[in-house]
C-alpha positions in Angstrom: -213.3 187.5 -103.1 -214.8 185.5 -100.4 -216.3 187.1 -97.3 -216.1 185.4 -94.1 -218.8 185.9 -91.5 -218.8 184.7 -87.9 -221.8 183.8 -86.0 -222.0 184.2 -82.2 -223.7 181.4 -80.5 -226.6 182.3 -78.5 -227.1 181.6 -74.8 -229.4 178.7 -75.5 -226.9 176.9 -77.6 -224.2 177.4 -74.9 -226.4 175.8 -72.3 -227.1 172.9 -74.6 -223.3 172.4 -74.9 -222.5 172.6 -71.1 -225.5 170.5 -69.9 -223.9 167.2 -70.9 -220.6 168.0 -69.1 -222.4 169.2 -66.0 -224.6 166.1 -66.0 -221.6 163.8 -66.4 -219.8 165.4 -63.5 -222.9 164.9 -61.3 -223.1 161.3 -62.3 -219.4 160.8 -61.4 -219.8 162.5 -58.0 -222.9 160.4 -57.3 -221.0 157.2 -58.3 -218.0 158.2 -56.1 -220.3 159.0 -53.2 -222.0 155.6 -53.6 -218.5 153.9 -53.8 -217.4 155.7 -50.7 -220.5 154.6 -48.9 -220.0 151.1 -50.0 -216.4 151.1 -48.9 -217.4 152.6 -45.6 -219.9 149.9 -45.1 -217.3 147.3 -45.9 -214.9 148.9 -43.5 -217.5 148.9 -40.7 -218.3 145.3 -41.5 -214.6 144.3 -41.3 -214.2 146.3 -38.1 -217.2 144.6 -36.6 -215.8 141.2 -37.6 -212.5 142.1 -36.1 -214.1 143.3 -32.9 -216.1 140.1 -32.6 -213.1 138.0 -33.2 -211.1 140.0 -30.7 -213.9 139.5 -28.2 -214.1 135.8 -28.8 -210.3 135.5 -28.6 -210.3 137.5 -25.3 -213.1 135.3 -23.9 -211.6 131.9 -24.8 -207.9 132.7 -24.4 -207.0 136.0 -22.8 -209.6 135.7 -20.0 -208.5 132.2 -18.9 -204.8 133.3 -19.1 -205.5 136.5 -17.2 -207.5 134.6 -14.6 -204.7 132.0 -14.3 -202.1 134.8 -14.0 -204.1 136.5 -11.3 -204.5 133.2 -9.4 -200.8 132.4 -9.7 -199.6 134.2 -6.5 -202.3 132.3 -4.4 -201.3 129.0 -6.0 -197.6 129.7 -5.3 -198.5 130.4 -1.6 -200.5 127.2 -1.4 -197.7 125.3 -3.1 -195.2 126.7 -0.6 -197.5 125.7 2.3 -197.9 122.2 0.9 -194.2 121.9 0.4 -193.5 123.1 4.0 -196.1 120.7 5.3 -194.7 117.8 3.3 -191.2 118.5 4.6 -192.1 119.2 8.2 -195.0 116.8 8.8 -195.5 114.2 6.0 -191.8 113.2 5.5 -191.1 112.9 9.3 -194.2 110.8 9.7 -193.3 108.6 6.8 -189.8 108.1 8.2 -191.2 107.3 11.6 -193.7 104.8 10.1 -190.9 103.3 8.0 -188.8 102.9 11.1 -191.6 101.2 13.0 -192.3 98.8 10.1 -188.6 98.1 9.8 -188.3 97.4 13.5 -191.4 95.1 13.4 -190.0 93.4 10.3 -186.6 92.9 11.9 -188.2 91.5 15.1 -190.4 89.1 13.1 -187.4 88.1 10.9 -185.3 87.4 14.0 -188.1 85.4 15.6 -188.5 83.3 12.4 -184.7 82.9 12.3 -184.6 81.8 15.9 -187.5 79.4 15.3 -185.8 77.9 12.3 -182.6 77.4 14.3 -184.7 75.6 16.9 -186.5 73.2 14.5 -183.9 72.9 11.8 -180.6 73.8 13.4 -177.3 74.5 11.5 -175.5 71.6 13.2 -176.3 68.1 14.6 -176.2 69.3 18.3 -176.4 65.8 19.9 -176.3 67.4 23.4 -179.3 69.5 22.6 -181.3 66.4 21.5 -180.4 64.6 24.7 -181.4 67.6 26.8 -184.7 68.0 25.0 -185.6 64.3 25.5 -184.6 64.3 29.2 -186.6 67.5 29.8 -189.6 65.9 28.1 -189.2 62.7 30.2 -188.9 64.7 33.4 -191.9 66.9 32.8 -194.3 64.0 32.0 -192.9 61.5 34.5 -193.7 63.8 37.4 -197.3 64.1 36.2 -198.1 60.7 34.9 -195.4 58.2 35.8 -193.6 56.4 34.5 -191.5 57.6 31.6 -187.9 56.4 31.7 -185.1 56.3 29.1 -183.3 53.0 29.4 -180.8 53.9 26.7 -180.0 56.4 23.9 -177.3 56.2 21.2 -176.3 58.0 18.0 -175.2 56.6 14.7 -173.0 58.3 12.1 -174.4 61.5 10.5 -175.6 61.1 6.9 -175.2 64.0 4.5 -178.1 64.1 2.0 -178.7 66.8 -0.7 -177.6 69.8 1.5 -179.0 68.6 4.8 -177.9 66.2 7.5 -179.6 63.2 9.1 -178.6 62.1 12.6 -179.9 58.5 13.4 -180.9 58.0 17.0 -181.8 54.8 18.8 -183.5 54.8 22.2 -185.3 52.4 24.5 -188.1 53.7 26.7 -190.4 52.3 29.4 -193.6 54.4 29.9 -197.3 54.4 30.7 -199.7 54.0 27.8 -200.6 57.7 28.2 -197.0 58.9 28.1 -196.3 56.7 25.1 -199.1 58.6 23.3 -197.5 61.9 24.5 -194.2 60.9 23.1 -195.7 60.2 19.7 -197.4 63.7 19.9 -194.0 65.2 20.6 -192.5 63.7 17.5 -195.5 64.7 15.5 -195.1 68.3 16.7 -191.4 68.5 15.7 -190.6 70.9 12.9 -193.7 73.1 13.4 -192.5 76.7 13.2 -195.8 78.1 14.4 -196.0 75.9 17.5 -195.7 77.4 20.9 -193.4 74.5 21.8 -190.7 74.3 19.1 -189.2 70.9 18.7 -186.4 69.9 16.4 -187.5 68.2 13.2 -187.5 64.5 13.8 -189.3 61.5 12.4 -189.7 57.9 13.5 -188.0 55.5 11.1 -188.7 52.4 13.1 -190.5 51.5 16.3 -191.1 48.3 18.3 -193.7 48.3 21.0 -194.5 45.7 23.7 -197.5 46.3 25.9 -197.2 44.9 29.4 -201.0 44.8 29.8 -203.0 45.4 33.0 -202.1 44.2 36.5 -204.6 41.4 37.2 -204.6 42.2 40.9 -204.7 46.0 40.9 -206.2 46.6 37.5 -203.4 49.2 36.8 -201.8 49.7 33.5 -198.4 48.1 33.5 -197.2 50.4 30.8 -195.3 50.0 27.5 -191.8 49.0 26.5 -190.8 50.4 23.2 -187.6 50.9 21.2 -187.5 53.7 18.7 -185.2 54.7 15.8 -185.4 58.4 15.1 -183.9 60.6 12.4 -183.1 64.1 13.5 -182.5 66.7 10.7 -180.2 69.7 10.6 -178.9 72.1 7.9 
């Protein structure tokens, strides 16, 4: 027969058994605390980064936008004032200036058109040519006589490349001085900028005979000359 005996552990053995468990729990708590501390530090770090990024974002984006938003009412008022000034002052002044320039342009254009009609008329106007030559003869004959038209005649009009040529033949007796003036008149013809506008003409042929000087008085006996002119028109 076998006899079983039980042995009660003593207090020392119990402590030896519990110490490893208690030690492990302390280690775990210590590790957990360290982990929490580490996580907390990470959280603070992330929060700090987020705050810094938010501050940077606010400074470079939100602040300018907010400033622009706050300045918008003043800008709108300024824009309305500028628009009103443009409509009430600038535009009327521009219109007035445009009208003045247009009036000046129209006047200048009309003057140029009138000058062109004088020096390069749209028709042959034989009567106008005769009147011009007679007026010239009268004006210089009264100052430095003589200047007399002995004859004046017209040939048939020639049409050449979109313009007309009216041949004119005339015979004149004048002083030497007035002969020079006649040549100056023909040279002046066709000049749009001249104060005296003369129809465009040219000398195609001229024959001149000087009478010389009076042996008794020493006076100039004048010049006899026949001229063939071409008068031009559109």
